[in-house]
N, C-alpha and C positions, 0 to 999 in steps of 0.2 A: 161279699163283701167282706172283706179287711174295716176291722176297726182303725184309723188313725189317734194312736196315744201321743197325747202334748205330755214335754216331760221338762219344757222347757218356755212355749208363745202361743198362747192358744188367742179369740178370739179380736174383739176392735181395738186398733192399736192409734195413741193419741199420742201428737208426736210436740218439738218443736228443738229445734236445732242447728245455737247462738252462734258468732265468727265471726273472727275478726281474720284480716287478708288482703292479699296486697296485689293491683290486678291493673290491667293493663285495655286501654279501649285505643280502636282508629276508625276509620271511612269521612267520607261522603255524605254531602248533606243532604237528607231520598227525596230528589226530586231525579228525575232520569236528564236532566241538562248537565246535572255540576257528579256524576254520577260518572268515578271512570277524569275525571278531569286533575291536573293534578296539580292542579290549581287551591280546588275548595275539600284537599287535602286534608283533613287534621291525625298527630297523634297524639297520646301523653305521654309520658312518661310513668314512670310507677305511682300508682295512685293508692293508698292505704284508704282503710273501712271496717265495710262491716254485713255479712252475712250471714240470713236467718231463712232457715228452712220450716217452714211446718204440712204437718203430715194427718193420715189419717187411713188408713191404713187395713187391711186383714193377715192377722196371725194364720196362713193358710195349712204349715206345716213347722215344724220347730225350725226346719232351713229354711221357711219363704217367706215373705214377706207385703202385701200388694196391693198396692189404692192411689187415690190424686195428692199431688201439694201443690205451697209453692212457696218461689223461691223470693224473695225481692233480697237486692241488696244498694248497699250505696260510696264510691274510695272518689273521693278527695286530694288532691294539696294543691298551694300555694296558687295552684292558673287556674285545671282542672277540676272541675266534677262530671261521673257520672255516676243515673242513674237509670234501673233497669229490675227487669220481674220473670219469673220464666213460669208458669203455669201449665203439668199437666200428669204422669203419674212418676212412684216409682216406684221402686223393684229394693228386696232384700233376701241379701241371701250368704247363710250362713252355714257354707261347703265343711266343715271342720266339727259339726256335731260327733257325731260318732268316732271319729278314726283321731281323734286330738281335743278330746274332756278339756284338758286347759283350755283349749279353745276355739269350746264350742258358742264362750258370744263374742266371737270378734265372726262378726258382714262386712260385707262384699256390695255394693250400692248401686245404686244406677238412675239417675231422674234428668229424664225424659218429655217434652213436650214443642210449645213453644213459650216464644220470645222472643225479648223487647228490647230494650239497652238507646242511652245518646250521651255524650259528650257534648260540655257545654266547657266553653273557653269562657276563661273571668279576665283574658281580654279582649286583641280585635280578632283569636283565627275561627277557620270556621263550626258554626256544631257539626252533631256529626247523629244521624236516630234514624233507624230505624228497627224493623220488628222481622223475625221470625220462627227462626231454631233454637233448641234449651238441650245444653245437654253437660249434661253434670256425672261424676261417676270419683266417690269413695272409698274409705273403711271406717267403720270404727268398731271400737267392746265397750258391752255396756256391761253393767255391777247391780245386777240385784240390788233396790231400793231398798225395799218396804212395800207386805201388803199392803192393798191396801179400793174403796168400792170393791172388792168381789174378785180379783185381779191384782196387781202389784205391778213396784214403778220401781222401774232401770236407768240409769243411764249413766256416759262414758262420755266418757274425748274422740275424737272425729279429726278426719282429714279428706279434702273435699278439694275439686282441680271441678271447672267451671267456663261452659265458656256459650252465650249466645255471638247467633253466626247468621247474618243476614246481608241483601244482596249488595247495601251499600255505606256497613255499617259494622266490626264485629267488639265484641271483648273477653277479654278469658281469664282468669281470678284461680290462686286461692286460698280458701282461705283452713282455719281448724278451729276447736274450738268445741263445746259441750251438749249430750248429745242428750232431750232422755224423752219417754216413753213414759208407759201408762198400759201398759196391759191388761184386754178387761174379761179374759178366762180366764176359766179355773188352771195351772196347771197340778204333775205330778210331781213337784217338786215344793208344791206348797203343806204333800203334806211332812216329810222334811222338816 
């Protein structure tokens, strides 16, 4: 059996990724009588707010980490407020570990699962809400920060696109921020 050597990432991964971003939401009240009726359709202009992901993963190799995640995001302007969340799984892939060591800590990731979003008018428009699918894709780069509790901490910037798509409503947003993670396993990079 071939032994896997972990040079950069191993063990339990605990992380948080807060960011700021821009969103748009639209839809109908979540009632079959209103879905598809233009009189009850609402659509927001650009909203500003924050999005934050929490994740607990396993660093299976230097190339792949996988595990559950939760995302919570709120956006608003003077007339509208949109809240929502996603719960599911996060997969991070570091494709350049062997072929471009300078970018060995750059990852492409996705978050998939169940999502829910609301759009509330601060005036007289109809509110929208719905629950169904959550999708997120992003890119991040991490810098090794320091050793801690038998592993090491890493942090770096990310940019991410997310969406909650349901029969009655949908919301799309783009956010950027700082991803902070702790890797619990010892790696050969610790010996340097």
